[in-house]
N, C-alpha and C positions, 0 to 999 in steps of 0.2 A: 544492141545492147550498149544504154549509156554508162560515161567514165568520166572521171575526174582528171584534167589535164591542169598543170602548175606550169603558169608564165610569169616571165620577170620581165621587165624594163628597167634600165637604167642607161643615164648621161654618165659616161667616166672621165670625163674631161680629159681624156688622154692617157688616161693612168697615171695623172698626176694628183698626189692626196692635198691634204691642206698645209701639211707639212714641207710643200715643194718639192717631193721625192717622186720620181716614176720608179711605180712597183705594179705590174699587172698581176702578179702571182697573188697581191692582197685583193686584187678585184675577183681573182678566179675563187680565191677560197671562200670570200665573203659570198658568193653567190652557189658555190657548192653545198654550204649551211642551209640553205633553202632547199636543195634539190630540183628546181625547175626541170620542166622539160622542153622549155622554149624558152629561148633567152632575145630580146632585142636589146641592142648596145648601141647608144650614139656616143659621137665625138671619139671615134677611135682613131686614135692620129701617129703615124707613125714619125713625125717633126719632130715628137718630145721623146722619142726613144734614142740611146747611145746607140752609135753602128753594129756594137757587138752584141745586142740583144738580137733575138728571134724577131722580124715584123709583129707588129702588134695584130694583126688582121689573122695571120698564120697562127700565132702563140695563141690567141683568144679561141679559132677554130678547134683546135687540137686538144686545147684543154677541157671543153665545155660541149662539147658534141659531136656528133658526126657528120651532120647534114648541115650545111651553110649557103647562105648567100650574100655577097657584100654589096654594096653601094656607096662607091668612092667616087662624093662630089668635088673632091680637090685632088689631081694630081696633080704633084710639081716635081722640080728638081729635087727638092728637101723632104720629099715625102708622100704620103697619102694621107687622107682624111675623110672621113663618112662615117657610116652604119653597116651592123651585122647584123644577119639575123641568124640562130643557131639553132640546129633542134636535131632531138634525139630520135626522131624519124623521120623518112624520107620526103623531099618537098617536091613540087612538081606545079607546073601552069604556073614558073616564075615569071614575074614583069618587074621590072625596076622603070620607075615614073620618075622624068625629070619634072618636076613643081616647082621649078627655079622662076622669079621672079626677077624681070631686068632691074640691072645695076642692083641687084643685093647678090647676099651673097647665095652659091649653088646650095639646093634643096632637092633632094630623094624620098622617094618612096617606097619600100619594099612590099610586094605582094605574092602571096605563095599559099598555097594548098601545103598543109602538112596530112601526112596519113598516118593518123594517130590509130591505136588500134579499137578506139571505141568509134570510130568513123572517120569521114574528112573533116577537117577544119579550116577556114579560111584566116590567115594573117595575112595582117597589113601592120606596117611598122613606119615610123618616120619622125623627122626632126624639123620642126617648122622655123619659119620665119620669125624676125625681131620686132618687125611694124604690125600693126593691125591689119592695115587694107593688104599686104602680102599673108598673111595669114588665113584673111578673108577666101583670097583667090584658092590657097592651097586648099582650105577648107573644105570648099566645092568639089575639088578632085577629088579628095579622103571619101567624103558621103558616095560618090559615084562608085567607086571601089565598092566600098561597102554593101552597096546593093546589088552588087552582083550574085553573091553567093545565094543558094536555096538553102543554107547550113549552116551551123554554127559560125558566127564571125567573128573576129577578136582584133582590136585596133589599139597599138601601143606604142609609146614613146614620150619624148617631150614636146608638146604642144606648145612653149614659150606662151602660153595664156594665162595671163591676171586680170582682164577685163573680163566683169559679167555680164553687162549690158551686151547684146547681140555678139557674144563669145563664140570662141571656138568650140566651147564645151556644150553649149547649147544647138548649137548645127550638127554637130556627131551624136549629140545624146538622141535625138531625135532619130537616126538610121542605127543605132544602138543603143539600146536603153540601159543597158546594165553599165555602171562608170565605179571606176575607185575613187577616192575624195582622201589623197592623204598629203601631207603638205610634207614637202619634200626638197624646198631651196628656199636661203641655204642649208645645206645638210648640219653644219653647228650650231644653228639656230631654227629651225623649219619655216618660215612664214606663207609659203606661197606653192600651190598644187601643180607643178609644172607638168608632172612626169605623171603619168595616167595610162588605165587601161579600159576598155571599153567591152562591151561583149554584147551579140544578141543570139537568142532570143530573148526575151525577158526573164529573169529570174538562171540564166546561164552562170552570172558571175555569183558566187557563192559564199568568199571571203577574201578580203586583201590584207594586206599587213606590210611594213617596212622595217628595216635593221636598223637600229641608229648606229650599230657598230660602225657601218659605211661613213661615215663623217670625216672617216680620216682616210678613204681613199677617191674621193671625192668632193666636188662641192652639192652634189645633189646627193639625195638619196635615192636607195630603187625602192621599186612598188612590185609586189610579190601579186599574184592573183591564181585562186581554185576556179577554173573553167568547168562545169558539165556539157560533154558533148552529147 
């Protein structure tokens, strides 16, 4: 029996808003307004939080869902930086892929199966690099991940892609034809569609939207989407 799953993706900029204040609570409160079932967050950064605060990965996991997997691309004495996938339902077949390109910032992709009550959902989330050549190599790996599952597949994240010809979105859309197309960056005057959700099969992505109130909490706006499984 088919049903709808709500997915969210958001680059939260370490929990530091436009006012320069670290506040993960307003990040969580805004996400709760949309009641997503699956949340993909990028730029989770404990280096920006004060020692008295709960670790951001722990705080977000406890506040947003029962099941989660983290991909910490930077681990240092100052703290950890990376992304997290949080789900209302159990996660299995979890894989964390190192998609880093030499001499560039470390990058990861999380791949997991979500045991939704409507059937299995394959979820991939990532945060791609800043250069065209870097993203091109990373996209090839993402397309390979997307091809693995014979059932509904969703890919979400910050794709750092603003070039149309030969861009990331062209390559991914061939594998995952449903896509959001919302301007998300910079959050106070959105001009660029950096943050997206893709889905397969065709027609799986039912609707998508953002929440402009998020401009107070990050330099990106979140993307929410309803997916039929």
